[in-house]
C-alpha positions in Angstrom: 93.4 169.9 93.9 96.0 169.3 96.7 95.2 169.6 100.3 97.1 169.8 103.6 95.6 168.5 106.8 96.5 168.8 110.4 94.2 167.8 113.3 94.0 169.8 116.5 95.7 168.2 119.5 93.3 166.7 122.0 94.7 169.1 124.6 93.3 172.1 122.8 89.9 173.3 123.8 87.1 172.7 121.3 85.4 176.0 122.0 86.9 179.2 120.8 87.5 181.5 123.9 88.5 184.4 121.7 85.2 185.1 120.0 83.7 188.2 121.7 80.0 189.1 121.8 78.8 191.2 118.9 78.5 194.9 119.6 76.5 196.8 116.9 76.6 200.5 116.1 73.5 202.2 117.3 72.3 202.7 113.7 73.7 199.4 112.6 74.9 201.0 109.4 77.6 203.6 110.3 80.8 202.8 108.4 83.9 202.3 110.6 86.5 204.9 110.7 90.1 204.0 110.3 91.4 202.2 113.3 90.8 198.9 115.1 87.0 198.1 114.9 85.3 198.2 118.3 84.7 194.4 118.4 87.1 192.9 116.0 88.7 191.9 113.8 91.8 192.9 115.7 95.1 194.5 115.0 98.2 192.5 115.9 99.4 195.4 118.1 96.4 194.8 120.4 97.0 191.1 121.2 99.9 189.6 123.1 100.5 186.5 121.0 99.0 184.2 118.4 97.7 181.8 121.1 94.4 180.2 120.0 94.9 181.3 116.4 96.5 179.8 113.4 99.4 182.0 112.2 99.1 182.5 108.4 101.4 185.5 108.3 99.2 188.6 107.8 96.1 186.7 109.2 95.9 185.0 112.5 92.7 182.9 112.3 91.0 181.4 115.3 90.0 177.8 115.3 86.5 176.6 116.1 85.1 173.1 116.3 84.3 171.5 113.0 86.1 174.2 111.0 88.0 173.6 107.8 90.5 176.1 106.6 91.4 176.3 102.9 94.3 178.3 101.7 94.1 179.3 98.0 97.3 179.5 95.9 97.9 181.5 92.8 98.6 179.5 89.7 101.9 181.1 88.8 104.0 181.5 91.9 102.3 179.1 94.3 101.8 181.9 96.8 98.9 181.8 99.3 96.5 184.5 98.2 93.4 183.9 100.4 92.2 182.0 103.5 88.7 180.4 103.4 87.0 179.2 106.6 84.4 176.5 105.9 81.7 175.5 108.3 79.1 173.1 107.0 77.8 174.3 103.7 79.0 177.9 104.2 82.3 179.6 103.8 84.1 182.8 104.7 87.0 184.0 102.5 89.5 186.4 104.1 92.1 188.6 102.4 94.1 191.5 103.9 95.5 194.4 102.0 97.7 197.4 102.7 95.9 200.7 103.1 96.8 204.4 103.5 97.6 205.5 107.1 95.1 208.4 107.0 92.1 206.9 105.3 90.3 203.7 104.5 89.7 202.2 101.1 86.4 200.2 101.4 84.3 203.2 100.1 86.5 203.1 96.9 86.6 199.3 96.5 82.9 198.6 97.1 81.6 200.2 93.9 84.4 198.5 91.9 83.4 195.1 93.2 79.7 195.9 92.4 80.5 197.0 88.9 82.7 193.9 88.3 79.9 191.5 89.5 77.3 193.2 87.3 79.6 193.2 84.3 80.1 189.5 84.8 76.4 188.8 84.6 75.5 188.9 88.3 73.7 191.4 90.5 74.9 193.6 93.5 73.2 195.9 96.0 74.4 197.7 99.1 73.0 196.9 102.5 73.7 197.8 106.1 75.7 195.4 108.2 77.7 195.0 111.4 80.7 196.8 110.0 78.8 199.4 108.0 78.0 199.1 104.3 78.2 195.7 102.7 77.4 194.2 99.3 74.8 191.5 98.8 75.6 189.9 95.4 74.6 187.0 93.2 77.4 185.8 91.2 77.5 183.5 88.1 78.5 180.0 89.2 78.2 176.4 88.1 75.2 174.6 89.6 74.4 170.9 89.7 75.4 169.2 86.5 77.4 172.2 85.5 74.2 174.2 84.8 74.8 178.0 85.1 73.3 179.6 88.2 73.6 182.7 90.3 75.1 182.0 93.7 74.7 184.5 96.6 77.8 186.1 98.1 78.1 188.8 100.8 81.0 191.1 100.7 82.2 192.8 104.0 84.9 195.4 104.1 86.7 196.5 107.2 89.2 199.4 107.3 91.9 199.0 110.0 95.1 200.9 110.9 97.1 200.8 107.6 95.2 197.6 106.5 92.0 196.6 104.9 90.3 193.3 105.4 87.9 191.9 102.8 85.6 189.1 103.9 83.2 187.2 101.6 80.4 184.9 102.9 79.1 182.3 100.5 76.7 179.4 100.7 73.7 179.7 103.1 75.6 182.2 105.3 75.4 184.7 102.5 71.7 185.2 103.0 70.7 183.7 106.4 71.7 184.8 109.9 72.0 181.3 111.6 74.7 179.9 109.4 76.5 183.3 109.1 76.9 183.9 112.9 79.6 181.2 113.5 81.6 182.5 110.6 81.1 186.1 111.7 82.4 185.0 115.1 85.6 183.9 113.4 85.8 187.2 111.6 85.5 189.2 114.8 88.3 187.2 116.4 90.7 187.2 113.4 93.8 189.3 113.8 95.5 191.3 111.0 99.3 191.5 111.2 100.1 194.5 108.9 103.9 194.5 109.6 106.1 197.5 109.2 107.3 197.0 105.6 106.3 199.8 103.1 103.6 198.6 100.8 101.4 200.3 98.2 97.7 200.7 99.0 95.6 197.6 97.9 98.7 195.4 97.8 97.9 192.0 99.2 99.5 191.4 102.6 101.6 188.2 102.5 100.2 184.9 103.7 102.1 181.7 104.3 101.3 178.0 104.9 100.8 177.0 108.6 103.6 175.1 110.3 103.4 171.3 110.5 101.1 171.0 107.5 101.4 167.8 105.6 100.2 167.1 102.1 97.4 164.7 101.5 95.3 164.0 98.4 91.6 164.7 98.9 88.5 164.2 96.9 87.0 167.3 95.2 84.3 169.0 97.3 81.7 171.6 96.5 83.0 175.0 97.6 82.3 178.7 97.6 81.5 180.4 94.3 84.6 181.6 92.4 85.0 185.2 93.7 87.9 186.1 91.5 88.0 186.7 87.7 91.0 184.4 87.5 91.2 180.7 87.7 91.6 179.4 91.3 94.6 177.4 92.2 94.9 174.3 94.4 93.4 174.5 97.8 95.0 173.6 101.2 92.8 172.4 104.0 93.5 172.8 107.8 91.1 170.5 109.7 90.2 171.3 113.3 
């Protein structure tokens, strides 16, 4: 596993001024229609710059005190395929995809994820969340000593203008509000940069390494459960 590290300048504020208050739907369960969600994540067309956020290409991720950002690479081309925010023992994985102009894709993708989790030996159920319907899952994972276990993971899908953002909470944040809230704050303040290039629906929006990242070896650390059916590549870490 290889990691990249960069420490935040002392001049940068430790608190994140970009995280808004949560504003829930009246029912707490109404799925979002296509367009910028009422309280974030945001579309790049609605912000003036990347100030206060780390530019990863299609994702502009805000920094918060104590946060570690891991960028996952595919094994073949070495391309960045996901960004994972780690706070304490919990993690938030982010991936943005192209979507049709006139409709969202979360209602299509959600049952596919559920079926894949169950087929892999886990469990999945729908629940109401801040952005509408979510998936609460338990996924096969390696526990202490390599003993098989079922690790909780919470899948959140957000349909935006011509983009879809998939967020996955793992660790204690998958089942408890207190550890989830700081990560949900990061999610609310994240910006999706769709770009103008034509892309097929469900195509992964491009990500890239942050500027000024320097390679450092790092000891293996326990992380989020493997949320992909393929082997994960090396991870990159941005330390704030």
